[in-house]
Jmol script that loads the backbone (N, CA, C; Angstrom):
load data "model"
ATOM      1  N   UNK A   1      -3.933   3.242   7.107  1.00  0.00           N
ATOM      2  CA  UNK A   1      -4.355   2.254   6.426  1.00  0.00           C
ATOM      3  C   UNK A   1      -4.542   2.157   5.049  1.00  0.00           C
ATOM      4  N   UNK A   2      -5.283   2.956   4.573  1.00  0.00           N
ATOM      5  CA  UNK A   2      -5.618   2.264   3.024  1.00  0.00           C
ATOM      6  C   UNK A   2      -4.166   3.049   2.267  1.00  0.00           C
ATOM      7  N   UNK A   3      -3.497   4.039   2.781  1.00  0.00           N
ATOM      8  CA  UNK A   3      -2.408   4.565   2.116  1.00  0.00           C
ATOM      9  C   UNK A   3      -1.342   3.120   2.002  1.00  0.00           C
ATOM     10  N   UNK A   4      -1.020   2.136   3.372  1.00  0.00           N
ATOM     11  CA  UNK A   4      -0.409   1.504   3.333  1.00  0.00           C
ATOM     12  C   UNK A   4      -0.445   0.199   2.511  1.00  0.00           C
ATOM     13  N   UNK A   5      -1.851   0.051   2.416  1.00  0.00           N
ATOM     14  CA  UNK A   5      -1.989  -0.910   1.575  1.00  0.00           C
ATOM     15  C   UNK A   5      -1.999  -1.201   0.164  1.00  0.00           C
ATOM     16  N   UNK A   6      -1.907   0.753  -0.086  1.00  0.00           N
ATOM     17  CA  UNK A   6      -1.661   1.281  -1.623  1.00  0.00           C
ATOM     18  C   UNK A   6      -0.428   1.014  -1.761  1.00  0.00           C
ATOM     19  N   UNK A   7       0.414   1.364  -0.985  1.00  0.00           N
ATOM     20  CA  UNK A   7       1.652   1.423  -0.960  1.00  0.00           C
ATOM     21  C   UNK A   7       2.586  -0.328  -1.308  1.00  0.00           C
ATOM     22  N   UNK A   8       1.490  -1.085  -0.570  1.00  0.00           N
ATOM     23  CA  UNK A   8       2.153  -2.139  -0.733  1.00  0.00           C
ATOM     24  C   UNK A   8       1.991  -2.881  -1.969  1.00  0.00           C
ATOM     25  N   UNK A   9       1.245  -2.880  -2.485  1.00  0.00           N
ATOM     26  CA  UNK A   9      -0.018  -3.295  -3.276  1.00  0.00           C
ATOM     27  C   UNK A   9       1.301  -2.266  -5.018  1.00  0.00           C
ATOM     28  N   UNK A  10       1.532  -1.145  -4.642  1.00  0.00           N
ATOM     29  CA  UNK A  10       2.542  -0.182  -5.529  1.00  0.00           C
ATOM     30  C   UNK A  10       3.650  -1.038  -5.575  1.00  0.00           C
ATOM     31  N   UNK A  11       4.292  -1.710  -4.299  1.00  0.00           N
ATOM     32  CA  UNK A  11       5.817  -2.278  -4.096  1.00  0.00           C
ATOM     33  C   UNK A  11       5.684  -3.875  -5.058  1.00  0.00           C
ATOM     34  N   UNK A  12       4.627  -4.409  -4.893  1.00  0.00           N
ATOM     35  CA  UNK A  12       4.721  -5.965  -5.551  1.00  0.00           C
ATOM     36  C   UNK A  12       4.561  -5.697  -6.544  1.00  0.00           C
ATOM     37  N   UNK A  13       3.775  -4.923  -7.169  1.00  0.00           N
ATOM     38  CA  UNK A  13       3.495  -5.149  -8.506  1.00  0.00           C
ATOM     39  C   UNK A  13       4.525  -4.301  -9.552  1.00  0.00           C
ATOM     40  N   UNK A  14       5.365  -3.530  -9.028  1.00  0.00           N
ATOM     41  CA  UNK A  14       6.802  -3.285  -9.432  1.00  0.00           C
ATOM     42  C   UNK A  14       7.841  -3.893  -9.201  1.00  0.00           C
ATOM     43  N   UNK A  15       7.841  -5.213  -8.385  1.00  0.00           N
ATOM     44  CA  UNK A  15       8.674  -5.630  -7.921  1.00  0.00           C
ATOM     45  C   UNK A  15       8.401  -7.074  -8.929  1.00  0.00           C
ATOM     46  N   UNK A  16       7.182  -7.535  -8.992  1.00  0.00           N
ATOM     47  CA  UNK A  16       6.614  -8.568 -10.215  1.00  0.00           C
ATOM     48  C   UNK A  16       7.270  -7.759 -11.591  1.00  0.00           C
ATOM     49  N   UNK A  17       6.833  -6.821 -12.242  1.00  0.00           N
ATOM     50  CA  UNK A  17       7.442  -6.528 -13.493  1.00  0.00           C
ATOM     51  C   UNK A  17       8.877  -6.567 -13.706  1.00  0.00           C
ATOM     52  N   UNK A  18       9.708  -6.126 -12.555  1.00  0.00           N
ATOM     53  CA  UNK A  18      11.250  -5.693 -12.570  1.00  0.00           C
ATOM     54  C   UNK A  18      11.538  -6.957 -13.539  1.00  0.00           C
ATOM     55  N   UNK A  19      11.841  -8.157 -13.105  1.00  0.00           N
ATOM     56  CA  UNK A  19      12.304  -9.239 -14.054  1.00  0.00           C
ATOM     57  C   UNK A  19      12.226  -8.624 -15.512  1.00  0.00           C
ATOM     58  N   UNK A  20      10.750  -8.663 -15.627  1.00  0.00           N
ATOM     59  CA  UNK A  20      10.510  -8.858 -17.190  1.00  0.00           C
ATOM     60  C   UNK A  20      11.414  -7.814 -17.948  1.00  0.00           C
ATOM     61  N   UNK A  21      11.190  -6.448 -17.171  1.00  0.00           N
ATOM     62  CA  UNK A  21      11.892  -5.405 -17.928  1.00  0.00           C
ATOM     63  C   UNK A  21      13.142  -5.602 -17.945  1.00  0.00           C
ATOM     64  N   UNK A  22      13.996  -6.265 -17.159  1.00  0.00           N
ATOM     65  CA  UNK A  22      15.348  -6.424 -16.850  1.00  0.00           C
ATOM     66  C   UNK A  22      15.525  -7.118 -18.161  1.00  0.00           C
ATOM     67  N   UNK A  23      14.894  -8.320 -18.767  1.00  0.00           N
ATOM     68  CA  UNK A  23      15.179  -9.298 -19.485  1.00  0.00           C
ATOM     69  C   UNK A  23      14.890  -8.624 -20.912  1.00  0.00           C
ATOM     70  N   UNK A  24      13.919  -8.128 -20.922  1.00  0.00           N
ATOM     71  CA  UNK A  24      13.558  -7.049 -22.183  1.00  0.00           C
ATOM     72  C   UNK A  24      14.670  -5.930 -22.398  1.00  0.00           C
ATOM     73  N   UNK A  25      15.072  -5.377 -21.729  1.00  0.00           N
ATOM     74  CA  UNK A  25      16.531  -4.692 -21.867  1.00  0.00           C
ATOM     75  C   UNK A  25      17.571  -5.465 -22.406  1.00  0.00           C
ATOM     76  N   UNK A  26      17.891  -6.509 -21.388  1.00  0.00           N
ATOM     77  CA  UNK A  26      18.883  -7.783 -21.680  1.00  0.00           C
ATOM     78  C   UNK A  26      18.602  -7.903 -23.268  1.00  0.00           C
ATOM     79  N   UNK A  27      17.430  -8.500 -23.768  1.00  0.00           N
ATOM     80  CA  UNK A  27      17.191  -8.892 -24.914  1.00  0.00           C
ATOM     81  C   UNK A  27      17.584  -7.873 -25.714  1.00  0.00           C
ATOM     82  N   UNK A  28      17.114  -6.684 -25.822  1.00  0.00           N
ATOM     83  CA  UNK A  28      17.547  -5.540 -26.571  1.00  0.00           C
ATOM     84  C   UNK A  28      19.067  -5.150 -27.131  1.00  0.00           C
ATOM     85  N   UNK A  29      20.107  -5.168 -26.117  1.00  0.00           N
ATOM     86  CA  UNK A  29      20.969  -5.327 -25.768  1.00  0.00           C
ATOM     87  C   UNK A  29      21.810  -6.324 -26.656  1.00  0.00           C
ATOM     88  N   UNK A  30      21.658  -7.488 -25.779  1.00  0.00           N
ATOM     89  CA  UNK A  30      22.199  -9.099 -26.607  1.00  0.00           C
ATOM     90  C   UNK A  30      21.558  -9.521 -28.277  1.00  0.00           C
ATOM     91  N   UNK A  31      20.196  -8.728 -28.516  1.00  0.00           N
ATOM     92  CA  UNK A  31      19.949  -9.130 -29.744  1.00  0.00           C
ATOM     93  C   UNK A  31      20.440  -9.124 -31.023  1.00  0.00           C
ATOM     94  N   UNK A  32      21.132  -7.722 -31.083  1.00  0.00           N
ATOM     95  CA  UNK A  32      22.265  -7.209 -31.971  1.00  0.00           C
ATOM     96  C   UNK A  32      23.499  -7.913 -32.358  1.00  0.00           C
ATOM     97  N   UNK A  33      23.699  -8.512 -31.264  1.00  0.00           N
ATOM     98  CA  UNK A  33      25.318  -9.214 -30.933  1.00  0.00           C
ATOM     99  C   UNK A  33      25.140 -10.487 -31.162  1.00  0.00           C
ATOM    100  N   UNK A  34      23.728 -11.517 -31.319  1.00  0.00           N
ATOM    101  CA  UNK A  34      23.775 -12.888 -31.721  1.00  0.00           C
ATOM    102  C   UNK A  34      23.632 -13.210 -33.039  1.00  0.00           C
ATOM    103  N   UNK A  35      24.156 -13.910 -33.240  1.00  0.00           N
ATOM    104  CA  UNK A  35      23.376 -14.259 -34.947  1.00  0.00           C
ATOM    105  C   UNK A  35      22.012 -14.910 -35.402  1.00  0.00           C
ATOM    106  N   UNK A  36      21.492 -14.449 -36.372  1.00  0.00           N
ATOM    107  CA  UNK A  36      20.095 -14.857 -36.349  1.00  0.00           C
ATOM    108  C   UNK A  36      19.299 -16.025 -35.861  1.00  0.00           C
ATOM    109  N   UNK A  37      20.506 -16.595 -36.600  1.00  0.00           N
ATOM    110  CA  UNK A  37      20.202 -18.425 -36.188  1.00  0.00           C
ATOM    111  C   UNK A  37      20.336 -18.569 -34.681  1.00  0.00           C
ATOM    112  N   UNK A  38      20.880 -17.882 -34.221  1.00  0.00           N
ATOM    113  CA  UNK A  38      20.766 -18.591 -32.429  1.00  0.00           C
ATOM    114  C   UNK A  38      19.941 -17.810 -31.646  1.00  0.00           C
ATOM    115  N   UNK A  39      19.390 -16.677 -32.542  1.00  0.00           N
ATOM    116  CA  UNK A  39      18.492 -15.852 -31.897  1.00  0.00           C
ATOM    117  C   UNK A  39      17.530 -16.760 -31.534  1.00  0.00           C
ATOM    118  N   UNK A  40      16.701 -17.426 -32.135  1.00  0.00           N
ATOM    119  CA  UNK A  40      15.414 -18.152 -32.111  1.00  0.00           C
ATOM    120  C   UNK A  40      15.355 -19.304 -31.221  1.00  0.00           C
ATOM    121  N   UNK A  41      16.499 -19.969 -30.949  1.00  0.00           N
ATOM    122  CA  UNK A  41      16.682 -21.046 -29.989  1.00  0.00           C
ATOM    123  C   UNK A  41      16.521 -20.760 -28.368  1.00  0.00           C
ATOM    124  N   UNK A  42      17.801 -19.331 -28.424  1.00  0.00           N
ATOM    125  CA  UNK A  42      17.699 -18.503 -27.429  1.00  0.00           C
ATOM    126  C   UNK A  42      16.320 -18.049 -26.594  1.00  0.00           C
ATOM    127  N   UNK A  43      15.598 -17.360 -27.654  1.00  0.00           N
ATOM    128  CA  UNK A  43      14.396 -16.449 -27.401  1.00  0.00           C
ATOM    129  C   UNK A  43      13.256 -17.671 -27.219  1.00  0.00           C
ATOM    130  N   UNK A  44      13.070 -19.101 -27.511  1.00  0.00           N
ATOM    131  CA  UNK A  44      12.264 -19.639 -27.218  1.00  0.00           C
ATOM    132  C   UNK A  44      12.355 -19.959 -25.794  1.00  0.00           C
ATOM    133  N   UNK A  45      13.943 -20.960 -25.667  1.00  0.00           N
ATOM    134  CA  UNK A  45      14.039 -21.298 -24.223  1.00  0.00           C
ATOM    135  C   UNK A  45      13.793 -20.200 -23.414  1.00  0.00           C
ATOM    136  N   UNK A  46      13.883 -18.996 -23.613  1.00  0.00           N
ATOM    137  CA  UNK A  46      13.836 -18.048 -22.562  1.00  0.00           C
ATOM    138  C   UNK A  46      12.598 -17.808 -21.863  1.00  0.00           C
ATOM    139  N   UNK A  47      11.667 -17.972 -23.525  1.00  0.00           N
ATOM    140  CA  UNK A  47       9.889 -17.769 -23.277  1.00  0.00           C
ATOM    141  C   UNK A  47       9.584 -18.780 -22.439  1.00  0.00           C
ATOM    142  N   UNK A  48      10.468 -20.548 -22.499  1.00  0.00           N
ATOM    143  CA  UNK A  48       9.847 -21.343 -21.826  1.00  0.00           C
ATOM    144  C   UNK A  48      10.415 -21.328 -20.319  1.00  0.00           C
ATOM    145  N   UNK A  49      11.521 -20.814 -19.862  1.00  0.00           N
ATOM    146  CA  UNK A  49      11.236 -20.475 -18.924  1.00  0.00           C
ATOM    147  C   UNK A  49      10.629 -19.597 -17.871  1.00  0.00           C
ATOM    148  N   UNK A  50      10.231 -18.698 -18.566  1.00  0.00           N
ATOM    149  CA  UNK A  50       9.198 -17.577 -18.367  1.00  0.00           C
ATOM    150  C   UNK A  50       8.290 -18.165 -17.964  1.00  0.00           C
ATOM    151  N   UNK A  51       7.632 -18.842 -18.740  1.00  0.00           N
ATOM    152  CA  UNK A  51       6.362 -19.746 -18.436  1.00  0.00           C
ATOM    153  C   UNK A  51       6.186 -20.110 -17.092  1.00  0.00           C
ATOM    154  N   UNK A  52       7.948 -21.443 -17.304  1.00  0.00           N
ATOM    155  CA  UNK A  52       7.937 -22.722 -16.420  1.00  0.00           C
ATOM    156  C   UNK A  52       7.596 -21.395 -14.699  1.00  0.00           C
ATOM    157  N   UNK A  53       8.191 -20.379 -14.789  1.00  0.00           N
ATOM    158  CA  UNK A  53       8.012 -19.402 -13.750  1.00  0.00           C
ATOM    159  C   UNK A  53       6.743 -19.210 -13.226  1.00  0.00           C
ATOM    160  N   UNK A  54       5.943 -18.932 -13.894  1.00  0.00           N
ATOM    161  CA  UNK A  54       4.459 -18.400 -14.258  1.00  0.00           C
ATOM    162  C   UNK A  54       3.929 -19.386 -13.693  1.00  0.00           C
ATOM    163  N   UNK A  55       4.471 -20.716 -13.379  1.00  0.00           N
ATOM    164  CA  UNK A  55       3.092 -21.541 -13.171  1.00  0.00           C
ATOM    165  C   UNK A  55       2.492 -21.588 -11.910  1.00  0.00           C
ATOM    166  N   UNK A  56       3.503 -21.513 -11.042  1.00  0.00           N
ATOM    167  CA  UNK A  56       3.172 -21.338  -9.696  1.00  0.00           C
ATOM    168  C   UNK A  56       2.231 -20.408  -9.447  1.00  0.00           C
ATOM    169  N   UNK A  57       2.369 -19.140  -9.762  1.00  0.00           N
ATOM    170  CA  UNK A  57       1.169 -18.335  -9.314  1.00  0.00           C
ATOM    171  C   UNK A  57       0.067 -18.459 -10.420  1.00  0.00           C
ATOM    172  N   UNK A  58       0.198 -19.735 -11.412  1.00  0.00           N
ATOM    173  CA  UNK A  58      -1.337 -19.685 -12.017  1.00  0.00           C
ATOM    174  C   UNK A  58      -2.109 -21.071 -11.586  1.00  0.00           C
ATOM    175  N   UNK A  59      -0.974 -21.703 -10.479  1.00  0.00           N
ATOM    176  CA  UNK A  59      -1.788 -22.627 -10.036  1.00  0.00           C
ATOM    177  C   UNK A  59      -2.429 -22.253  -8.569  1.00  0.00           C
ATOM    178  N   UNK A  60      -1.884 -21.238  -8.100  1.00  0.00           N
ATOM    179  CA  UNK A  60      -2.188 -20.223  -6.639  1.00  0.00           C
ATOM    180  C   UNK A  60      -3.508 -19.711  -6.955  1.00  0.00           C
ATOM    181  N   UNK A  61      -3.696 -19.145  -8.175  1.00  0.00           N
ATOM    182  CA  UNK A  61      -4.982 -18.525  -8.351  1.00  0.00           C
ATOM    183  C   UNK A  61      -5.953 -19.866  -8.596  1.00  0.00           C
ATOM    184  N   UNK A  62      -5.794 -20.844  -9.385  1.00  0.00           N
ATOM    185  CA  UNK A  62      -6.727 -21.677  -9.582  1.00  0.00           C
ATOM    186  C   UNK A  62      -7.230 -22.779  -8.373  1.00  0.00           C
ATOM    187  N   UNK A  63      -6.398 -22.543  -7.569  1.00  0.00           N
ATOM    188  CA  UNK A  63      -6.437 -23.170  -6.401  1.00  0.00           C
ATOM    189  C   UNK A  63      -7.274 -22.727  -5.159  1.00  0.00           C
ATOM    190  N   UNK A  64      -7.061 -21.049  -5.249  1.00  0.00           N
ATOM    191  CA  UNK A  64      -7.561 -20.409  -4.518  1.00  0.00           C
ATOM    192  C   UNK A  64      -9.198 -20.419  -4.947  1.00  0.00           C
ATOM    193  N   UNK A  65      -9.307 -20.258  -6.405  1.00  0.00           N
ATOM    194  CA  UNK A  65     -10.500 -19.997  -6.869  1.00  0.00           C
ATOM    195  C   UNK A  65     -11.521 -21.615  -6.946  1.00  0.00           C
ATOM    196  N   UNK A  66     -10.685 -22.080  -6.480  1.00  0.00           N
ATOM    197  CA  UNK A  66     -11.505 -23.784  -5.959  1.00  0.00           C
ATOM    198  C   UNK A  66     -11.381 -24.062  -4.393  1.00  0.00           C
ATOM    199  N   UNK A  67     -10.769 -23.708  -3.725  1.00  0.00           N
ATOM    200  CA  UNK A  67     -10.974 -23.889  -2.302  1.00  0.00           C
ATOM    201  C   UNK A  67     -10.873 -22.960  -1.573  1.00  0.00           C
ATOM    202  N   UNK A  68     -11.168 -21.655  -2.093  1.00  0.00           N
ATOM    203  CA  UNK A  68     -10.996 -19.870  -1.361  1.00  0.00           C
ATOM    204  C   UNK A  68     -11.917 -20.075  -0.660  1.00  0.00           C
ATOM    205  N   UNK A  69     -12.215 -19.076   0.364  1.00  0.00           N
ATOM    206  CA  UNK A  69     -13.613 -18.731   1.359  1.00  0.00           C
ATOM    207  C   UNK A  69     -14.840 -18.449   0.690  1.00  0.00           C
ATOM    208  N   UNK A  70     -14.274 -18.123  -0.451  1.00  0.00           N
ATOM    209  CA  UNK A  70     -15.696 -17.729  -1.353  1.00  0.00           C
ATOM    210  C   UNK A  70     -16.596 -19.003  -2.201  1.00  0.00           C
ATOM    211  N   UNK A  71     -15.886 -19.852  -2.459  1.00  0.00           N
ATOM    212  CA  UNK A  71     -16.059 -21.540  -3.000  1.00  0.00           C
ATOM    213  C   UNK A  71     -17.049 -22.012  -2.046  1.00  0.00           C
ATOM    214  N   UNK A  72     -17.755 -22.961  -2.619  1.00  0.00           N
ATOM    215  CA  UNK A  72     -18.626 -23.779  -1.737  1.00  0.00           C
ATOM    216  C   UNK A  72     -17.589 -25.067  -0.632  1.00  0.00           C
ATOM    217  N   UNK A  73     -16.448 -25.427  -1.817  1.00  0.00           N
ATOM    218  CA  UNK A  73     -15.478 -26.166  -0.682  1.00  0.00           C
ATOM    219  C   UNK A  73     -14.924 -25.248   0.487  1.00  0.00           C
ATOM    220  N   UNK A  74     -14.759 -24.371   0.272  1.00  0.00           N
ATOM    221  CA  UNK A  74     -14.090 -23.058   1.041  1.00  0.00           C
ATOM    222  C   UNK A  74     -15.087 -22.865   1.880  1.00  0.00           C
ATOM    223  N   UNK A  75     -15.827 -22.705   2.201  1.00  0.00           N
ATOM    224  CA  UNK A  75     -16.946 -22.148   3.186  1.00  0.00           C
ATOM    225  C   UNK A  75     -17.037 -23.614   4.160  1.00  0.00           C
ATOM    226  N   UNK A  76     -17.224 -24.596   3.391  1.00  0.00           N
ATOM    227  CA  UNK A  76     -17.389 -26.521   3.962  1.00  0.00           C
ATOM    228  C   UNK A  76     -15.964 -26.120   4.876  1.00  0.00           C
ATOM    229  N   UNK A  77     -14.987 -26.549   4.621  1.00  0.00           N
ATOM    230  CA  UNK A  77     -14.021 -26.688   5.257  1.00  0.00           C
ATOM    231  C   UNK A  77     -14.119 -25.670   6.164  1.00  0.00           C
ATOM    232  N   UNK A  78     -13.844 -24.000   6.253  1.00  0.00           N
ATOM    233  CA  UNK A  78     -14.137 -23.356   7.329  1.00  0.00           C
ATOM    234  C   UNK A  78     -15.224 -23.825   8.322  1.00  0.00           C
ATOM    235  N   UNK A  79     -16.530 -24.649   7.843  1.00  0.00           N
ATOM    236  CA  UNK A  79     -17.530 -24.502   8.916  1.00  0.00           C
ATOM    237  C   UNK A  79     -16.894 -25.884   9.272  1.00  0.00           C
ATOM    238  N   UNK A  80     -16.208 -26.614   8.885  1.00  0.00           N
ATOM    239  CA  UNK A  80     -15.809 -28.114   9.460  1.00  0.00           C
ATOM    240  C   UNK A  80     -14.342 -28.029  10.721  1.00  0.00           C
ATOM    241  N   UNK A  81     -14.104 -26.721  10.167  1.00  0.00           N
ATOM    242  CA  UNK A  81     -12.936 -26.433  11.079  1.00  0.00           C
ATOM    243  C   UNK A  81     -13.432 -25.785  12.396  1.00  0.00           C
ATOM    244  N   UNK A  82     -14.370 -25.053  12.454  1.00  0.00           N
ATOM    245  CA  UNK A  82     -14.861 -24.210  13.424  1.00  0.00           C
ATOM    246  C   UNK A  82     -15.464 -25.395  14.185  1.00  0.00           C
ATOM    247  N   UNK A  83     -16.335 -26.635  13.789  1.00  0.00           N
ATOM    248  CA  UNK A  83     -17.125 -27.520  14.511  1.00  0.00           C
ATOM    249  C   UNK A  83     -15.981 -28.594  15.108  1.00  0.00           C
ATOM    250  N   UNK A  84     -15.224 -28.807  14.197  1.00  0.00           N
ATOM    251  CA  UNK A  84     -13.966 -29.836  15.096  1.00  0.00           C
ATOM    252  C   UNK A  84     -12.986 -28.805  16.577  1.00  0.00           C
ATOM    253  N   UNK A  85     -12.989 -27.667  16.619  1.00  0.00           N
ATOM    254  CA  UNK A  85     -12.043 -26.964  16.656  1.00  0.00           C
ATOM    255  C   UNK A  85     -11.807 -27.392  18.600  1.00  0.00           C
ATOM    256  N   UNK A  86     -13.418 -27.739  18.780  1.00  0.00           N
ATOM    257  CA  UNK A  86     -13.262 -28.340  20.294  1.00  0.00           C
ATOM    258  C   UNK A  86     -12.340 -29.451  21.090  1.00  0.00           C
ATOM    259  N   UNK A  87     -12.462 -29.561  22.125  1.00  0.00           N
ATOM    260  CA  UNK A  87     -11.300 -30.927  22.344  1.00  0.00           C
ATOM    261  C   UNK A  87     -12.643 -32.303  22.268  1.00  0.00           C
ATOM    262  N   UNK A  88     -11.962 -33.080  21.712  1.00  0.00           N
ATOM    263  CA  UNK A  88     -13.429 -34.210  22.069  1.00  0.00           C
ATOM    264  C   UNK A  88     -12.134 -35.037  23.432  1.00  0.00           C
ATOM    265  N   UNK A  89     -13.782 -35.926  23.896  1.00  0.00           N
ATOM    266  CA  UNK A  89     -13.051 -36.791  25.007  1.00  0.00           C
ATOM    267  C   UNK A  89     -12.113 -38.213  24.381  1.00  0.00           C
ATOM    268  N   UNK A  90     -11.912 -38.820  23.992  1.00  0.00           N
ATOM    269  CA  UNK A  90     -11.269 -39.547  23.082  1.00  0.00           C
ATOM    270  C   UNK A  90      -9.830 -39.388  23.417  1.00  0.00           C
ATOM    271  N   UNK A  91      -9.700 -37.536  23.070  1.00  0.00           N
ATOM    272  CA  UNK A  91      -8.119 -37.286  23.648  1.00  0.00           C
ATOM    273  C   UNK A  91      -7.508 -37.189  24.600  1.00  0.00           C
ATOM    274  N   UNK A  92      -8.871 -37.259  25.520  1.00  0.00           N
ATOM    275  CA  UNK A  92      -8.237 -37.183  26.847  1.00  0.00           C
ATOM    276  C   UNK A  92      -8.715 -38.048  27.906  1.00  0.00           C
ATOM    277  N   UNK A  93      -8.724 -39.263  28.072  1.00  0.00           N
ATOM    278  CA  UNK A  93      -9.173 -40.454  28.680  1.00  0.00           C
ATOM    279  C   UNK A  93      -9.938 -39.807  29.954  1.00  0.00           C
ATOM    280  N   UNK A  94      -8.450 -39.258  31.188  1.00  0.00           N
ATOM    281  CA  UNK A  94      -8.943 -38.733  32.378  1.00  0.00           C
ATOM    282  C   UNK A  94      -9.428 -37.699  32.322  1.00  0.00           C
ATOM    283  N   UNK A  95      -9.714 -36.981  31.516  1.00  0.00           N
ATOM    284  CA  UNK A  95     -10.661 -35.583  31.695  1.00  0.00           C
ATOM    285  C   UNK A  95     -12.080 -35.897  32.343  1.00  0.00           C
ATOM    286  N   UNK A  96     -12.903 -36.845  31.837  1.00  0.00           N
ATOM    287  CA  UNK A  96     -14.163 -37.559  32.338  1.00  0.00           C
ATOM    288  C   UNK A  96     -13.860 -37.668  33.791  1.00  0.00           C
ATOM    289  N   UNK A  97     -13.309 -38.630  34.543  1.00  0.00           N
ATOM    290  CA  UNK A  97     -12.754 -38.764  35.980  1.00  0.00           C
ATOM    291  C   UNK A  97     -12.294 -37.634  36.637  1.00  0.00           C
ATOM    292  N   UNK A  98     -11.647 -36.668  36.109  1.00  0.00           N
ATOM    293  CA  UNK A  98     -11.765 -35.641  36.975  1.00  0.00           C
ATOM    294  C   UNK A  98     -12.646 -34.329  37.157  1.00  0.00           C
ATOM    295  N   UNK A  99     -13.490 -34.696  36.051  1.00  0.00           N
ATOM    296  CA  UNK A  99     -14.593 -33.805  35.880  1.00  0.00           C
ATOM    297  C   UNK A  99     -15.800 -34.264  36.925  1.00  0.00           C
ATOM    298  N   UNK A 100     -16.388 -35.243  37.083  1.00  0.00           N
ATOM    299  CA  UNK A 100     -17.143 -35.797  37.570  1.00  0.00           C
ATOM    300  C   UNK A 100     -16.026 -36.367  38.553  1.00  0.00           C
ATOM    301  N   UNK A 101     -15.791 -36.019  39.459  1.00  0.00           N
ATOM    302  CA  UNK A 101     -15.524 -36.231  41.161  1.00  0.00           C
ATOM    303  C   UNK A 101     -16.785 -36.671  42.221  1.00  0.00           C
ATOM    304  N   UNK A 102     -16.762 -38.084  42.648  1.00  0.00           N
ATOM    305  CA  UNK A 102     -17.700 -38.188  43.253  1.00  0.00           C
ATOM    306  C   UNK A 102     -18.079 -37.548  44.624  1.00  0.00           C
TER     307      UNK A 102
END
end "model"
wireframe off; spacefill off
backbone 0.3
color backbone group
């Protein structure tokens, strides 16, 4: 089980870094082909696109820190879902009549 988990983490990590490595390689190859004045705007645009691609990951981490199971709000939400898991009498009005057959 531990081996499977470590293999999965390795695969996820390498899959995360693959686009960055490919982008860096493309930058090295294309960098010499472009004029110096054209390189800066392209570099800034690619950096902005890269930052935009990171936003969902950052948001997910922040939301997990605020609402995760280790936080106060997360444990309150878990307790509330456990308490509210039962069936209330309002949802099934015929339930009372059927259970108390006189």
